[in-house]
C-alpha positions in Angstrom: 99.3 69.9 -31.6 96.0 71.4 -30.7 95.2 74.8 -32.1 93.4 75.6 -28.9 95.5 77.5 -26.4 96.8 74.6 -24.5 99.1 76.9 -22.5 99.0 80.4 -21.1 100.1 82.5 -24.1 102.1 84.7 -21.7 103.7 81.8 -20.0 107.5 81.8 -19.7 109.4 78.8 -18.6 112.6 79.6 -16.7 113.8 76.0 -17.4 114.0 77.0 -21.1 116.0 80.1 -20.4 118.4 78.0 -18.2 118.9 75.3 -20.7 119.5 77.8 -23.5 122.2 79.4 -21.3 123.8 76.0 -20.6 123.7 75.1 -24.3 125.3 78.3 -25.4 128.0 77.9 -22.6 128.7 74.4 -23.8 129.3 75.6 -27.3 131.7 78.2 -26.0 133.6 75.6 -24.0 134.0 73.5 -27.2 135.0 76.4 -29.4 137.7 77.7 -27.0 139.3 74.2 -27.5 138.5 73.6 -31.2 138.8 77.0 -32.9 142.6 77.4 -32.5 144.7 75.4 -34.9 145.8 73.0 -33.7 143.2 72.4 -31.0 144.1 73.4 -27.5 145.3 70.6 -25.2 142.6 69.5 -22.7 143.1 67.2 -19.7 142.3 63.6 -20.7 139.5 63.3 -18.1 137.7 66.3 -19.6 138.4 65.8 -23.2 135.2 63.7 -24.0 133.0 66.3 -22.4 134.7 69.3 -24.0 135.0 67.6 -27.3 131.2 67.0 -27.5 130.4 70.7 -26.8 129.3 71.1 -30.4 126.3 69.0 -29.5 124.9 72.0 -27.6 123.5 73.0 -31.0 121.2 69.9 -30.8 119.8 71.1 -27.6 119.2 74.5 -29.2 117.2 72.9 -32.0 115.1 70.7 -29.7 114.3 73.7 -27.5 113.6 75.9 -30.5 110.8 73.5 -31.7 109.4 73.2 -28.2 109.4 76.9 -27.7 107.6 77.5 -31.0 104.9 75.0 -30.0 104.6 76.7 -26.6 104.1 80.2 -28.1 102.0 79.3 -31.1 98.7 79.8 -29.2 99.7 83.5 -28.8 100.1 83.9 -32.5 96.9 82.0 -33.3 95.0 84.3 -30.9 96.4 87.4 -32.5 94.0 87.5 -35.4 96.9 87.5 -37.8 98.8 84.3 -36.8 101.2 84.1 -39.8 102.2 87.7 -39.6 102.6 87.5 -35.9 104.7 84.3 -36.1 107.0 85.4 -39.0 107.5 89.0 -37.7 108.4 87.8 -34.2 110.9 85.3 -35.6 112.4 87.7 -38.0 112.6 90.4 -35.3 114.2 87.9 -33.0 116.8 86.5 -35.4 117.6 89.1 -38.0 119.0 92.2 -36.2 122.0 90.6 -34.6 122.7 88.2 -37.4 122.7 91.0 -40.0 124.8 93.3 -37.7 127.5 90.7 -37.4 127.3 89.8 -41.0 127.8 93.5 -41.9 130.9 93.6 -39.7 132.3 90.6 -41.6 131.4 92.0 -45.0 132.8 95.4 -44.1 136.1 93.9 -42.9 136.3 92.0 -46.1 136.5 95.2 -48.2 139.9 96.0 -46.7 141.5 92.8 -48.1 143.5 93.1 -51.4 141.4 90.3 -52.8 137.8 90.2 -51.1 137.0 86.7 -49.8 133.2 87.0 -50.6 131.5 87.4 -53.8 128.2 89.3 -54.4 126.2 86.0 -54.6 127.4 84.7 -51.3 126.8 88.0 -49.5 123.3 88.3 -51.1 122.4 84.8 -49.9 123.5 85.5 -46.4 121.7 88.8 -46.2 118.5 87.1 -47.3 118.8 84.7 -44.3 117.9 81.9 -46.7 121.4 80.6 -47.3 120.2 77.2 -46.0 118.7 76.8 -49.5 121.9 77.3 -51.3 124.2 74.3 -52.0 127.3 76.6 -51.9 126.8 78.9 -49.0 124.9 76.8 -46.3 127.7 77.3 -43.8 127.0 81.0 -43.6 129.6 83.8 -43.4 129.3 84.4 -39.7 130.8 81.5 -37.9 128.2 79.1 -36.6 125.4 80.8 -38.6 124.6 77.5 -40.5 122.3 76.9 -37.6 120.4 80.2 -38.4 120.0 79.0 -42.0 118.5 75.8 -40.8 116.3 77.6 -38.2 114.9 80.0 -40.8 113.8 77.0 -43.1 112.2 75.3 -40.2 110.4 78.6 -39.3 109.1 78.6 -42.9 107.3 75.2 -42.5 106.4 75.4 -38.8 102.9 76.9 -39.2 102.0 73.9 -41.3 103.0 71.7 -38.5 101.1 73.8 -35.9 97.9 73.8 -38.0 97.8 70.3 -39.4 99.9 68.0 -37.2 97.8 67.9 -34.1 98.2 65.7 -31.0 100.9 63.4 -29.7 100.3 60.5 -32.2 100.5 62.9 -35.2 103.7 64.4 -33.8 105.2 60.9 -33.3 104.3 60.0 -36.9 106.0 63.3 -38.0 109.1 62.3 -36.0 109.3 58.9 -37.6 108.6 60.2 -41.1 111.2 63.0 -40.7 113.7 60.4 -39.5 113.1 58.1 -42.5 113.3 61.2 -44.8 116.6 62.2 -43.3 118.0 58.6 -43.9 116.8 58.7 -47.5 118.1 62.2 -48.0 121.6 61.3 -46.9 122.2 59.4 -50.1 119.0 59.4 -52.2 118.5 63.0 -53.2 119.4 64.2 -56.7 122.6 66.2 -57.0 121.0 69.5 -57.1 119.1 68.8 -53.8 121.7 66.8 -52.0 122.8 69.6 -49.7 119.5 69.3 -47.8 120.6 65.9 -46.6 124.0 67.0 -45.5 124.8 67.7 -41.8 123.9 71.4 -42.2 120.8 70.6 -44.3 117.2 71.0 -43.1 116.3 67.3 -43.8 119.2 66.1 -41.7 118.1 68.3 -38.8 114.3 67.9 -39.2 114.0 64.9 -36.8 115.6 66.9 -34.1 113.0 69.7 -34.5 110.2 67.1 -34.7 111.5 65.6 -31.4 111.0 69.0 -29.8 107.4 69.0 -30.9 106.8 65.5 -29.5 108.4 66.6 -26.2 106.0 69.5 -26.1 103.0 67.2 -26.4 104.5 64.8 -23.7 105.0 67.8 -21.4 101.4 69.0 -21.8 100.2 65.5 -20.7 102.7 64.8 -17.9 102.4 68.2 -16.2 98.9 67.1 -15.3 100.2 64.4 -13.1 99.9 64.8 -9.3 102.8 66.9 -8.0 104.6 64.1 -6.2 104.4 61.7 -9.1 105.4 64.5 -11.6 108.4 65.3 -9.5 109.5 61.6 -9.4 109.0 61.3 -13.2 110.9 64.5 -13.8 113.9 63.6 -11.6 114.1 60.1 -13.3 114.0 61.5 -16.8 116.6 64.1 -15.9 119.0 61.6 -14.4 118.5 59.1 -17.2 119.2 61.8 -19.8 122.4 63.0 -17.9 123.7 59.5 -17.5 122.9 58.4 -21.0 124.6 61.5 -22.4 127.6 60.9 -20.3 127.8 57.3 -21.4 127.6 58.5 -25.1 130.3 61.1 -24.6 132.6 58.6 -22.9 131.9 55.7 -25.3 130.2 53.6 -22.7 126.9 52.8 -24.5 126.4 49.3 -25.9 126.5 48.9 -29.6 123.7 50.7 -31.4 122.5 50.0 -35.0 124.3 52.3 -37.5 121.1 54.0 -38.6 121.0 55.9 -35.2 124.1 58.1 -35.0 125.4 60.1 -32.0 123.8 63.4 -33.3 120.3 61.9 -32.9 121.1 60.1 -29.7 122.3 63.4 -28.2 119.0 65.0 -29.3 117.1 62.2 -27.5 119.1 62.4 -24.3 119.0 66.2 -24.3 115.2 65.8 -24.8 114.9 63.6 -21.7 116.9 66.3 -19.7 114.6 69.0 -21.0 111.4 67.1 -20.2 112.8 66.1 -16.8 113.7 69.7 -15.9 110.3 71.0 -16.9 108.6 68.5 -14.7 111.0 68.8 -11.7 113.0 72.0 -11.8 116.0 72.4 -9.5 118.2 75.3 -8.5 121.4 73.7 -9.5 120.5 74.0 -13.2 117.8 76.7 -13.1 119.0 79.8 -11.2 119.8 83.4 -11.8 123.1 82.8 -13.4 121.9 80.2 -16.0 118.7 82.2 -16.7 120.8 85.3 -17.4 123.1 83.3 -19.8 119.8 82.1 -21.4 118.6 85.6 -21.9 121.8 86.5 -23.8 122.3 83.0 -25.2 121.7 84.1 -28.9 124.4 86.8 -28.6 126.6 84.4 -26.6 126.4 81.9 -29.5 127.1 84.3 -32.3 129.5 86.7 -30.6 131.9 84.3 -29.0 133.7 83.3 -32.2 134.7 87.0 -32.8 136.2 87.2 -29.2 137.8 83.7 -29.1 139.5 84.2 -32.6 141.2 87.3 -31.4 142.5 85.7 -28.2 144.9 83.1 -29.7 148.0 85.0 -28.9 146.9 85.2 -25.2 146.1 81.5 -25.3 149.6 80.7 -26.5 151.1 82.7 -23.6 148.9 81.1 -21.0 150.0 77.6 -22.3 153.6 78.7 -22.1 153.2 79.9 -18.5 150.8 77.4 -17.0 150.8 73.6 -16.6 149.0 72.0 -19.5 146.2 70.6 -17.2 145.2 74.1 -16.1 146.0 76.2 -19.2 142.8 75.4 -21.0 140.7 76.4 -18.1 142.6 79.7 -17.9 141.8 80.3 -21.6 138.2 79.4 -21.0 137.9 81.8 -18.1 139.5 84.6 -20.0 137.1 84.0 -22.9 134.0 83.9 -20.7 135.2 87.1 -19.0 135.2 88.9 -22.3 132.4 87.2 -24.1 129.7 87.5 -21.5 129.9 91.3 -21.2 130.1 91.6 -25.0 127.1 89.4 -25.4 125.1 91.5 -22.9 126.0 94.6 -24.8 124.8 93.2 -28.2 121.6 91.8 -26.5 120.9 95.2 -24.9 121.6 97.4 -27.9 120.9 95.2 -30.9 118.6 92.3 -29.9 116.1 94.1 -27.6 115.6 97.0 -30.0 115.0 94.6 -32.8 112.3 92.7 -30.7 110.6 96.0 -29.8 110.6 97.0 -33.5 108.9 93.6 -34.3 106.2 94.3 -31.8 105.6 97.8 -33.2 105.5 96.4 -36.8 102.8 93.9 -35.8 100.8 96.4 -33.9 100.9 98.7 -37.0 99.8 95.7 -39.2 96.9 94.8 -36.8 95.8 98.4 -36.6 96.0 98.8 -40.4 93.9 95.7 -40.8 91.3 97.0 -38.3 91.1 100.3 -40.0 90.4 98.6 -43.3 87.8 96.5 -41.7 85.9 99.7 -40.8 82.9 99.9 -43.3 82.9 103.7 -43.4 86.7 103.8 -44.2 86.4 101.0 -46.6 83.8 103.0 -48.6 86.0 106.0 -48.5 88.9 104.1 -49.9 86.7 102.7 -52.6 85.7 106.2 -53.7 
C-alpha cells in the first residue's frame, strides 16, 4: 500500500460500522444455539445459516485489516507513526478485554480449587497469549480472536511500510496462504500452535485478503458513479449467493486445499467490497451502524449474558413449539446483551479511547519539547 495518504485520514465509512454490527450479531445468533449443552434445536431451514454464525469472525478479521490500511495514513502523518498506531490499537482493545478478564479471574478466586494458574493469568493480561501454545484460546470466551489480532497488529506496520500497491499485496496474500498450508503440518512441535485454527499463520491469509480489498477499493472507487454502482451491486450479490451456497452445501466440489474458512473470507470480502461501492439502506442504516459502534462489546459481553440464561432457555423450550423457541431465546438474549454492550462501550471502551488520545498527545508534546534547542541545552546541563 502506498505510504502517501491515499484516503482522507478523518474518513469514516459507515459500511464498515454496519458490517461490524452484522458480524457481531451473527456471532451472537450462533452462540445462542451452540453455547448450551446440548445445542439448542433450530428449525431445519435455518440450521445451515445459524450453524455458520461463527464465520462472522472471518468478516471481523477481513474488516480489521481493511480498517488498518484505511487509517494508516493518519498515523503516518502524526510524526510518530508507530507510537500513534500501537497506542490507538492498545487503547481500543485493552480496556474492555482487561476488564472482562479481571471479572473472570476475580470469580475464579471464590472456587475451592482455582481454575487458573498464575502463568495462564499472566499470559492473558499481557494480551500476547496468542504466542503461547497452552493458552491461545484465552480465558474470556471468544478472546482467541484478540490474541490473533494483537499479533497481527505487531506486524502490520511492516506491511504498511514495505508491502506497497496491489501486486505486492496480492503476492503477500499468496505467500501467506502457502505459509498457512505449510504451517498446518510442517512446523516444529514448539511452533505448531501458530498453524492451528487459532494461530496467527492460519489466519494471516484472511488479514492479507483485507489488505488486498483495500487496494481494490482504492482503484474501483474512481470509476464513474453508474459503473461503480453496477460493479458494487454485482459483487454484493455474488458474495451473498456464494456464501449462501457454501452454507447450504450447494457449491461444486472444490480442491481440498481451499477450506470453508478461507472461502467464507473470500465471499465476505466480495460483500464488503460491493457494499463499499454501492451502499444500500437495507444493510447500512442507523440500527446496523449502532450495532457496529458497540460491536466489540457485543462480541465479548454476549457470552456472559447467554451463559446465565440457560435456565430461561429451558423454560422457553418447554413452553413454546420447537420451531419458535430458538427465536424466543435469541430475542431474549439480544434484549439483554445490547443494553449491556452499550453500557460497557459507554463506560469502558470510550474512556479507554480517550485515554489513548491523551497519551499520544502527551508523547507528541514531550517529543516537541525535547526538540526545542534551548530546552535540550538545559537538559544537557
